[in-house]
C-alpha positions in Angstrom: -2.5 -18.2 1.6 -5.9 -19.8 2.3 -6.8 -21.8 -0.8 -10.2 -23.6 -1.2 -10.1 -27.1 0.1 -11.3 -28.6 -3.3 -8.4 -26.8 -5.0 -5.8 -28.1 -2.5 -7.2 -31.6 -2.7 -7.3 -31.7 -6.5 -3.8 -30.1 -6.8 -2.2 -32.4 -4.2 -3.7 -35.4 -6.1 -2.4 -34.0 -9.4 1.1 -33.1 -8.3 1.8 -35.5 -5.4 2.7 -34.4 -1.9 6.3 -33.3 -2.6 5.5 -31.1 -5.5 2.4 -29.7 -3.8 4.4 -28.7 -0.8 6.8 -26.9 -3.1 3.9 -25.1 -4.7 2.4 -24.2 -1.3 5.7 -22.8 -0.1 6.1 -20.7 -3.2 2.6 -19.3 -2.8 3.5 -18.2 0.7 6.5 -16.1 -0.4 6.6 -12.5 -1.5 6.0 -12.3 -5.3 8.9 -10.9 -7.3 8.6 -7.4 -8.7 9.4 -6.7 -12.4 9.0 -3.7 -14.6 8.2 -4.1 -18.2 8.6 -1.1 -20.6 6.7 -0.6 -23.8 9.3 0.3 -26.5 6.8 2.5 -28.4 6.9 4.9 -25.4 10.7 5.2 -25.4 10.9 7.6 -28.4 12.7 10.4 -26.5 13.9 9.3 -23.1 15.6 12.6 -22.5 12.4 14.5 -22.6 11.2 15.4 -19.1 7.6 14.4 -20.1 8.5 11.0 -21.6 6.9 8.0 -19.9 10.4 6.6 -19.2 11.5 9.8 -17.5 8.2 10.1 -15.5 8.5 6.4 -14.4 12.1 6.5 -13.3 12.6 10.1 -12.1 11.4 9.3 -8.5 13.7 6.2 -8.5 16.7 8.2 -9.7 16.1 10.8 -7.0 16.1 8.1 -4.4 19.3 6.5 -5.7 21.2 9.8 -6.0 
């Protein structure tokens, strides 16, 4: 990831070389993926039109 030079200089001075290198390595990695569900939409998960069913139906088909 190309970060602006002023940012890298400031961050390296703030964190120190070792911590900055850890940060830099972490920024180069693929970000983790997570799914968050809004409980107010989970009123009837068995309904074919519920948001939870619409969200996971394609995934379930892939897994089966």
